[in-house]
C-alpha positions as CSV (number, residue, x, y, z in Angstrom):
1,X,1.6,0.2,14.7
2,X,-0.7,-2.7,15.5
3,X,-3.5,-0.1,16.1
4,X,-3.7,0.6,12.4
5,X,-7.0,-0.3,10.7
6,X,-6.9,-3.3,8.3
7,X,-7.3,-0.9,5.3
8,X,-6.1,2.7,5.0
9,X,-6.8,5.3,2.4
10,X,-4.0,7.0,0.5
11,X,-4.6,10.2,2.6
12,X,-4.4,8.3,5.9
13,X,-1.1,6.8,4.7
14,X,0.2,10.2,3.8
15,X,-0.6,11.6,7.2
16,X,1.0,8.6,8.9
17,X,4.3,8.9,6.9
18,X,4.3,12.7,6.7
19,X,3.0,14.7,3.7
20,X,6.5,16.2,3.1
21,X,8.1,12.7,2.9
22,X,6.1,11.0,0.2
23,X,4.2,12.3,-2.7
24,X,0.5,11.6,-3.3
25,X,1.1,10.2,-6.8
26,X,3.6,7.7,-5.5
27,X,1.2,6.5,-2.9
28,X,-1.6,6.1,-5.5
29,X,0.8,4.1,-7.6
30,X,1.5,1.8,-4.7
31,X,-2.2,1.6,-3.9
32,X,-3.0,0.5,-7.5
33,X,-0.2,-2.1,-7.3
34,X,-0.8,-3.5,-3.9
35,X,-4.2,-2.3,-2.7
36,X,-7.7,-2.2,-4.1
37,X,-10.1,0.3,-5.5
38,X,-13.5,0.7,-3.8
39,X,-15.5,3.1,-5.9
40,X,-13.2,6.1,-6.5
41,X,-11.2,5.4,-3.3
42,X,-8.0,3.4,-3.2
43,X,-7.3,1.4,0.0
44,X,-4.0,-0.1,1.1
45,X,-3.8,-3.1,3.4
46,X,-2.1,-2.7,6.7
47,X,0.6,-5.2,5.7
48,X,1.5,-3.1,2.7
49,X,1.7,0.1,4.8
50,X,3.9,-1.7,7.4
51,X,6.1,-3.0,4.7
52,X,6.5,0.5,3.2
53,X,7.4,1.9,6.6
54,X,9.9,-0.9,7.3
55,X,11.4,-0.7,3.8
56,X,10.2,-4.2,2.8
57,X,8.2,-3.6,-0.3
58,X,10.5,-5.9,-2.3
59,X,9.3,-8.8,-0.1
60,X,5.7,-8.1,-1.2
61,X,6.7,-8.4,-4.9
62,X,8.2,-11.9,-4.1
63,X,5.0,-13.0,-2.4
64,X,2.4,-11.7,-4.8
65,X,-1.0,-13.5,-4.8
66,X,-1.5,-16.4,-7.2
67,X,-2.7,-15.3,-10.6
68,X,-1.1,-11.8,-10.5
69,X,2.4,-12.8,-11.4
70,X,1.7,-13.3,-15.1
71,X,3.0,-16.9,-14.9
72,X,0.9,-19.6,-16.5
């Protein structure tokens, strides 16, 4: 999996996981939460995709970047 590019589109993630295993809407939700928008395209960082594949998304929530947790 180290050959993954640093950023993946939602469609690339769907192909990687398998279209029948995860819905497009769910991946867009994850991309909005953990990724970034570039124009009309959402991109997901490799670390997020790997966490998704390994079942570690909860760890990402614990380590959210400063300023995004809502804490003052």
